[in-house]
C-alpha positions in Angstrom: 0.0 0.0 0.0 1.3 3.4 -0.9 1.7 5.8 2.0 -0.6 8.3 0.2 -3.4 5.6 0.2 -3.5 5.4 4.0 -6.6 7.0 5.5 -4.4 8.9 7.9 -2.6 10.6 5.0 -5.9 11.5 3.3 -7.3 13.0 6.5 -4.1 15.0 7.0 -4.3 16.2 3.4 -8.0 17.1 3.7 -7.3 19.1 6.9 -4.4 20.9 5.3 -6.4 22.0 2.3 -9.5 22.9 4.4 -7.6 25.2 6.6 -5.9 26.9 3.7 -2.4 25.9 4.7 0.5 25.9 2.1 3.7 24.0 1.8 7.0 25.6 1.3 8.4 26.5 -2.1 11.5 24.6 -3.3 14.3 26.9 -4.3 15.7 25.8 -7.6 18.8 27.9 -7.7 21.5 26.4 -10.0 24.6 25.3 -8.1 27.9 26.2 -9.8 31.5 25.1 -9.1 34.9 26.5 -9.6 38.1 24.7 -9.3 40.7 27.1 -7.9 39.6 28.6 -4.5 43.0 30.3 -4.2 42.1 32.7 -6.9 38.4 33.6 -6.2 37.1 35.4 -9.3 35.3 38.7 -8.8 32.0 37.6 -10.4 31.2 34.8 -7.9 27.5 34.5 -6.9 25.9 32.6 -4.0 25.6 29.7 -6.4 29.3 29.1 -6.3 29.6 29.5 -2.5 27.1 26.8 -1.9 29.2 24.2 -3.8 32.5 25.5 -2.4 31.1 25.2 1.2 29.6 21.8 0.5 33.0 20.4 -0.6 35.0 22.1 2.1 36.8 24.5 -0.2 35.7 27.4 2.0 34.5 27.9 5.5 31.3 29.7 6.4 33.2 32.3 8.3 35.1 33.2 5.1 31.9 33.8 3.1 31.3 37.6 2.7 28.0 38.9 4.2 26.7 39.9 0.7 26.8 36.2 -0.3 25.0 35.0 2.8 21.7 35.2 1.0 18.4 33.6 1.7 19.1 31.1 -1.1 22.5 30.2 0.4 20.9 29.3 3.7 18.1 27.4 2.1 20.7 25.1 0.5 23.5 25.0 3.2 21.6 25.2 6.5 21.7 21.8 8.2 22.7 20.1 11.4 26.0 19.1 9.9 27.1 22.7 10.0 26.8 23.9 13.5 28.4 27.3 12.7 25.6 28.0 10.3 22.9 26.8 12.7 24.4 29.1 15.4 24.3 32.0 12.9 20.6 31.4 12.2 19.8 31.2 16.0 21.6 34.5 16.7 20.1 36.2 13.7 16.6 34.8 14.1 14.9 37.9 12.9 16.2 37.2 9.4 14.6 33.8 9.2 10.8 33.9 9.3 8.3 31.0 9.3 8.1 31.0 5.5 11.9 30.5 5.4 11.6 27.3 7.4 8.8 26.0 5.3 10.8 26.7 2.1 13.9 25.1 3.8 11.9 21.9 4.5 10.8 21.9 0.8 14.3 22.6 -0.5 16.8 20.8 1.7 16.2 17.1 2.7 18.7 17.5 5.5 16.4 20.1 7.2 14.6 17.3 9.0 17.7 15.2 9.9 20.2 15.1 12.7 20.1 16.3 16.2 20.1 19.9 15.0 17.2 19.7 12.6 15.0 22.7 12.0 12.5 21.9 14.7 15.3 21.7 17.3 16.0 25.5 17.1 13.3 27.3 15.1 11.3 29.7 17.3 8.7 27.8 19.3 5.8 29.8 17.8 6.7 28.5 14.3 6.0 24.9 15.4 2.3 24.6 14.7 -0.2 22.4 12.9 0.9 23.7 9.5 4.6 23.4 10.0 4.5 19.8 11.2 2.2 18.8 8.4 4.7 20.3 5.9 7.4 18.2 7.6 5.3 15.0 7.4 4.5 15.6 3.7 8.2 16.0 3.0 9.0 12.9 5.0 6.4 10.9 3.0 7.9 12.2 -0.3 11.4 11.1 0.8 10.2 8.1 2.7 12.9 5.5 3.5 12.0 4.1 6.9 14.3 5.4 9.6 15.7 8.4 7.6 14.8 12.0 8.2 13.0 11.2 11.5 14.9 13.4 14.0 12.4 16.3 13.5 9.5 14.2 14.9 11.4 13.6 18.2 12.3 17.3 18.4 8.7 18.3 18.1 7.8 15.7 20.7 10.3 17.2 23.1 9.5 20.9 22.4 5.8 21.0 21.6 4.1 17.5 21.6 0.6 19.0 21.6 0.8 19.7 17.8 1.3 16.0 17.0 -2.0 14.5 16.0 -3.2 10.9 15.6 -2.6 11.2 11.8 1.0 12.3 12.3 1.7 9.4 14.7 0.1 6.9 12.2 2.1 8.2 9.3 5.2 8.3 11.6 4.5 4.6 12.3 4.8 4.0 8.6 7.8 6.2 7.8 9.8 6.4 11.0 9.2 3.6 13.5 11.8 0.8 13.8 12.8 -1.6 16.5 16.5 -1.5 17.0 18.5 -3.2 19.8 15.3 -4.4 21.4 13.7 -0.9 21.6 11.0 0.8 19.5 11.5 4.5 20.5 8.7 5.7 18.2 6.1 3.3 19.7 7.3 4.3 23.2 6.5 8.0 22.6 3.1 7.3 20.9 0.2 8.1 23.2 -1.8 5.0 24.0 -5.0 6.5 22.7 -3.4 6.8 19.2 -2.3 3.1 19.1 -5.2 2.0 17.1 -5.4 -1.0 14.6 -4.8 1.6 11.8 -1.6 2.7 13.7 -0.4 -0.9 14.1 -1.1 -1.7 10.5 0.9 1.2 9.3 3.7 0.2 11.7 4.0 -3.2 10.0 4.0 -2.0 6.4 7.3 -2.9 4.8 9.0 -2.7 8.2 12.2 -4.8 8.2 12.5 -4.7 12.0 10.6 -7.0 14.5 8.0 -4.4 15.5 5.3 -7.1 15.6 6.8 -8.4 18.9 5.3 -5.4 20.7 1.8 -5.4 19.2 -0.9 -6.6 21.6 -2.3 -10.0 20.9 -5.8 -8.5 20.7 -4.7 -6.7 17.5 -2.9 -9.6 15.9 -6.0 -11.4 14.7 -5.8 -13.8 11.7 -7.6 -11.2 9.6 -5.1 -8.6 10.5 -2.2 -10.8 9.4 -4.0 -11.8 6.3 -4.6 -8.1 5.4 -0.9 -7.5 5.9 0.2 -10.3 3.7 -2.4 -9.5 1.0 -1.2 -5.9 1.0 2.4 -7.0 0.3 4.4 -10.2 0.9 7.2 -7.8 2.0 5.3 -7.3 5.2 6.4 -10.7 6.3 9.7 -9.1 7.4 8.2 -7.8 10.6 6.2 -10.9 11.6 7.0 -12.4 15.0 7.9 -16.0 15.3 4.4 -16.7 16.7 2.7 -15.0 13.8 4.9 -16.8 11.3 3.7 -20.1 12.6 0.0 -19.2 12.8 -2.1 -20.9 10.2 -4.8 -19.6 7.9 -6.8 -21.1 4.9 -5.3 -20.6 1.5 -7.3 -21.2 -1.7 -6.4 -24.6 -3.1 -4.0 -25.5 -0.3 -6.0 -25.8 2.8 -4.5 -24.4 6.0 -0.9 -23.0 5.6 1.4 -21.2 7.9 2.0 -17.5 7.2 5.6 -18.1 6.3 4.5 -20.7 3.9 2.0 -18.4 2.3 4.6 -15.8 1.8 7.0 -18.2 0.1 4.2 -19.6 -2.1 3.3 -16.2 -3.3 6.8 -14.8 -3.6 9.9 -17.1 -3.3 12.2 -14.2 -2.7 10.6 -13.6 0.6 12.6 -16.5 2.0 15.3 -13.9 2.6 13.0 -12.2 5.2 12.1 -15.4 7.1 14.4 -16.9 9.8 15.5 -20.4 8.6 15.0 -23.7 10.2 15.0 -27.2 8.8 11.2 -27.2 8.1 11.4 -23.9 6.2 14.5 -25.0 4.2 12.8 -28.2 3.2 9.6 -26.4 2.2 11.4 -23.8 0.1 13.5 -26.5 -1.7 10.3 -28.4 -2.5 9.0 -25.4 -4.4 12.1 -23.8 -6.0 14.8 -25.6 -7.9 18.5 -24.8 -7.5 18.6 -23.1 -10.9 15.8 -20.7 -10.0 16.3 -17.0 -9.4 14.6 -17.3 -6.1 17.2 -19.9 -5.0 20.1 -17.9 -6.3 19.1 -14.4 -5.1 16.7 -15.0 -2.3 17.8 -18.2 -0.6 21.4 -19.4 -1.2 23.3 -16.7 0.8 21.2 -17.0 3.9 21.1 -20.8 3.6 24.8 -21.1 3.7 24.9 -18.8 6.7 22.3 -21.0 8.3 24.3 -24.1 7.7 27.4 -22.4 9.1 25.6 -21.5 12.3 23.9 -24.8 12.6 27.2 -26.7 12.4 29.0 -24.1 14.6 31.4 -23.1 11.9 33.0 -19.7 12.4 32.7 -17.1 9.7 36.0 -17.0 7.8 38.2 -13.9 8.2 39.4 -11.9 5.3 42.9 -11.5 6.5 44.3 -10.4 3.2 41.7 -7.6 2.8 42.2 -6.5 6.4 45.9 -6.2 5.8 45.2 -4.3 2.6 43.0 -1.9 4.5 45.8 -1.3 7.1 48.4 -0.7 4.4 46.1 1.7 2.6 45.5 3.6 5.8 49.3 3.7 6.4 49.9 5.0 3.0 47.4 7.8 3.4 48.9 8.7 6.8 52.3 9.0 5.1 50.9 11.5 2.6 50.2 9.2 -0.4 47.4 10.2 -2.9 44.2 8.2 -2.4 44.6 6.2 -5.6 48.2 5.4 -4.8 47.4 4.3 -1.2 44.6 2.0 -2.6 46.9 0.5 -5.2 49.4 -0.2 -2.4 46.8 -1.9 -0.3 45.6 -4.0 -3.3 49.1 -5.1 -4.2 49.6 -6.2 -0.6 46.4 -8.2 -0.7 47.4 -9.9 -4.0 50.8 -10.8 -2.6 49.2 -12.2 0.6 46.9 -14.5 -1.4 48.6 -17.8 -2.0 47.3 -18.9 -5.4 49.0 -22.4 -5.0 46.9 -23.3 -2.0 43.6 -21.4 -2.5 40.9 -21.6 -5.1 37.7 -19.6 -5.7 34.5 -20.4 -4.0 32.3 -18.8 -6.7 31.4 -19.8 -10.2 29.8 -17.1 -12.4 28.4 -19.2 -15.3 25.4 -21.4 -15.4 25.4 -25.0 -14.3 24.9 -27.4 -17.2 21.2 -28.3 -17.6 21.7 -32.0 -16.7 23.0 -31.0 -13.3 21.1 -27.7 -12.6 18.4 -29.3 -10.4 21.0 -31.2 -8.4 23.7 -28.6 -7.8 23.8 -24.9 -7.4 26.8 -23.0 -8.9 29.1 -23.4 -5.9 28.1 -27.0 -5.3 28.8 -27.8 -9.0 32.2 -26.1 -8.7 33.0 -28.3 -5.7 32.1 -31.4 -7.7 34.4 -30.2 -10.5 37.3 -29.7 -8.0 36.7 -33.2 -6.7 36.6 -34.6 -10.2 40.1 -33.4 -11.0 41.5 -34.5 -7.7 41.6 -31.2 -5.8 41.0 -31.6 -2.1 39.0 -28.8 -0.6 39.7 -28.3 3.1 37.7 -25.3 4.3 36.8 -21.7 3.5 39.9 -19.6 3.8 37.9 -16.3 3.6 34.8 -15.1 1.7 36.5 -15.6 -1.6 38.7 -18.7 -1.4 38.9 -22.3 -0.2 42.0 -23.7 1.3 42.9 -26.6 -1.0 45.5 -29.4 -1.6 46.4 -29.7 -5.3 47.3 -33.2 -6.6 50.8 -33.5 -8.2 49.5 -33.4 -11.7 47.7 -30.1 -11.3 49.4 -26.6 -11.4 48.1 -23.0 -11.4 49.5 -20.6 -14.0 48.9 -16.9 -14.2 47.8 -15.5 -17.6 46.7 -12.0 -18.9 43.2 -12.3 -17.6 43.6 -14.3 -14.4 44.7 -17.9 -13.6 44.6 -21.2 -15.3 44.3 -24.6 -13.6 46.3 -27.0 -15.8 46.9 -30.7 -15.9 50.3 -32.3 -16.5 49.7 -32.2 -20.3 49.3 -28.5 -20.2 45.6 -28.6 -20.8 43.5 -25.9 -19.2 40.8 -27.4 -16.9 39.5 -24.3 -15.2 40.0 -20.5 -15.5 39.4 -17.9 -12.8 40.2 -14.3 -12.0 40.8 -12.1 -9.0 40.1 -8.5 -10.0 39.4 -5.1 -8.5 40.8 -3.1 -5.6 40.5 -4.7 -2.1 37.3 -2.9 -1.2 35.5 -4.0 -4.4 37.0 -7.4 -5.2 35.6 -10.0 -7.5 37.0 -13.6 -7.3 35.2 -16.2 -9.5 35.7 -19.1 -11.8 34.6 -17.9 -15.3 35.3 -21.0 -17.4 35.2 -24.8 -16.7 36.5 -27.0 -19.5 35.8 -30.4 -18.0 32.5 -32.1 -17.2 31.4 -34.4 -14.5 
């Protein structure tokens, strides 16, 4: 369900129009750049100073008064620049209510950070109209958890202007449960915690907010409505809700996690795995399906590692590369040179005679595609040519033992695994800087 389809949004919009309120006007000033700040040309305008300040080429204190225009502040005022915030607070007479409305419309950072607009604007500006403008902007930019600081500032400074509609929309756009706490739910007055509020709270929420919803709300119909709205809503289901059953046409009673997987196999990524869920998914989606490849496989391998108490492999070579890159930067090297140094150290630290890739980028031959996924097929190929795989060395490589008749030779595009006759059996590559590395087998020349 789109946020604008919620009844709370429609009621807020109706109130806004009925009372003749208006949203701010976005300033569309063009932002210009110049390269050499040591020789500031005479014809600079505020447009240049916005860019120069953004990129740290010039400090706010160095900007002449004549260039500290309304447009400059609309673009540069934010909680990341405390000196600008302090200037606005000291010179409050220059910044009227319309300025803050326009700032909300122009600058997405106006609602973020501890020093958001509502933290320091004059208290008399915080009214029904202003908070509605902020909520409309939050809806426009909605990515749950972003740009939510303003709501808490209003709650602290003037909570009486926060209506049921605002709390309900906040439940959709702002509320998350992190580290066992749902701060937004905590500040919501009990009289506003209606079924509509809880429904909005669950919409596309990737955190376990359902754990705090009263059982009286979590009826079977409520859960059905959530799943019918979008299978993505399964993300927030509690374990109890996942295991609850409901009738599904043509299938009898099914558990809610089963219904989500039946309707959209990719949703397996949002459901905690156990043996029953793994078995059910594999009964519906083959190993050559996109659902298996992009929704299931990564989490399944993590599940197996945890189930068998296997520790996550460490990327020692990448960690070493990062340390060397940092050391190079500290010593004054240019960024690209420092990164090249780190990458070279990583490549040197990777023993290509005792490690082979985990990943295979091509498709599994059709006769094996239902039996093996890409990595399983690659393991079978390694076994076929006598390579003994010991364990995962890191996220990219296995530790292996090569038979006497197998050697690894570097070529222009990567590495060749050759037999004693010089025939190439497998080709793979290890490319990219340490922070964006790709290690994969791209060609297999033998068959099972």
